[in-house]
C-alpha positions in Angstrom: 99.8 4.5 104.3 103.0 4.4 106.4 103.3 8.2 106.3 99.7 8.6 107.4 100.3 6.2 110.3 103.5 8.0 111.2 101.6 11.3 111.4 98.5 10.0 113.2 100.1 7.8 115.9 102.0 10.6 117.7 98.8 12.7 117.6 96.8 9.9 119.2 99.5 9.5 121.8 99.6 13.1 122.8 95.8 13.8 122.9 95.3 11.4 125.8 98.1 11.8 128.3 97.9 10.1 131.6 99.2 11.5 134.9 102.4 10.0 136.3 102.1 9.1 140.0 105.2 9.9 142.0 106.2 8.4 145.3 104.6 10.1 148.2 107.0 12.2 150.3 108.5 10.9 153.5 106.7 11.7 156.8 107.5 15.3 157.8 108.8 16.3 154.4 105.6 18.1 153.4 102.1 17.4 152.2 101.0 15.3 149.2 102.4 16.0 145.8 100.2 18.1 143.6 100.2 16.4 140.2 98.4 19.2 138.5 99.7 22.5 139.8 98.1 25.8 138.8 99.9 28.0 136.3 100.6 28.3 132.6 101.2 24.6 132.0 98.0 23.4 133.7 96.4 22.8 130.3 98.4 19.5 130.1 96.4 18.1 133.1 93.1 19.2 131.5 93.6 17.4 128.2 90.9 14.8 127.5 88.6 14.0 124.6 86.1 16.6 125.8 88.5 19.6 125.3 90.4 18.3 122.3 89.1 21.3 120.3 90.8 23.7 122.7 94.0 21.8 122.4 93.8 21.8 118.6 93.1 25.6 118.7 96.1 26.2 120.9 98.2 24.0 118.6 97.2 26.2 115.6 98.1 29.3 117.6 101.5 27.9 118.4 102.0 27.1 114.7 101.1 30.7 113.8 103.6 31.9 116.4 106.4 29.7 114.9 105.5 30.9 111.4 105.8 34.5 112.5 109.2 33.9 114.2 110.5 32.1 111.1 109.3 35.0 108.9 110.9 37.6 111.2 114.2 35.6 111.1 114.0 35.5 107.3 113.4 39.2 107.3 116.5 39.9 109.5 118.7 37.6 107.4 117.5 39.5 104.2 118.4 42.8 105.9 121.9 41.5 106.8 122.4 40.2 103.3 121.4 43.7 102.0 123.9 45.4 104.4 126.7 43.1 103.5 126.1 43.1 99.7 128.7 45.8 99.2 126.7 47.4 96.4 126.7 44.3 94.2 123.4 44.6 92.2 122.7 40.9 92.1 123.2 40.5 95.9 121.0 43.6 96.6 118.3 42.2 94.3 118.5 38.8 96.1 118.3 40.4 99.5 115.4 42.6 98.4 113.5 39.5 97.1 114.1 37.8 100.4 112.8 40.7 102.4 109.7 41.0 100.2 109.1 37.2 100.6 109.3 37.5 104.4 106.9 40.5 104.5 104.4 38.6 102.2 104.8 35.6 104.5 104.0 37.7 107.6 100.9 39.2 105.8 99.7 35.7 104.8 100.1 34.4 108.4 98.2 37.4 109.9 95.4 37.3 107.3 95.0 33.5 107.9 94.8 34.0 111.6 92.2 36.8 111.3 90.2 34.9 108.7 90.0 31.8 110.9 88.9 33.9 113.9 86.3 35.7 111.7 84.9 32.4 110.4 84.8 30.9 113.9 82.8 34.0 115.0 80.4 33.6 112.1 79.8 30.0 113.0 79.2 31.0 116.6 82.3 29.8 118.4 82.8 32.4 121.1 86.3 31.7 122.3 87.9 31.9 118.8 90.6 29.2 118.2 90.9 28.3 121.9 87.1 27.9 122.2 86.8 25.1 119.7 84.6 22.2 120.8 84.6 19.0 118.8 81.3 17.3 119.3 81.3 13.7 120.3 78.8 11.0 119.1 77.0 11.2 122.5 76.4 15.0 122.0 75.0 14.4 118.5 72.7 11.6 119.6 71.2 13.5 122.6 
């Protein structure tokens, strides 16, 4: 139960961030402070319960990217082990197994990503992972 609470409480904290209001600038120092500037990080200002599905989809994409980076690092480490094995058969075999495991991991990550997008397309979600919409109780009742 404690583990479940430890996993859920940060999630609940981050799905509903509030804007921080800074002190207004001194007269003559410029206009008002834009709390939600346009750009690549403007998704933080648009997070609310209505677009939690999009945030969840973006989180899944980030997890896929992290998995790909880890698999590529694992692949590079396996290659370095193979190069530095000095012809020792057991070290070469270990490096080969590590490279095969990294390639299988990459294939699994890519297949999972494509399978999720295909399933979302079958169920009629147009935007893929970032187009997820989690219905609220109000949407179901109306």
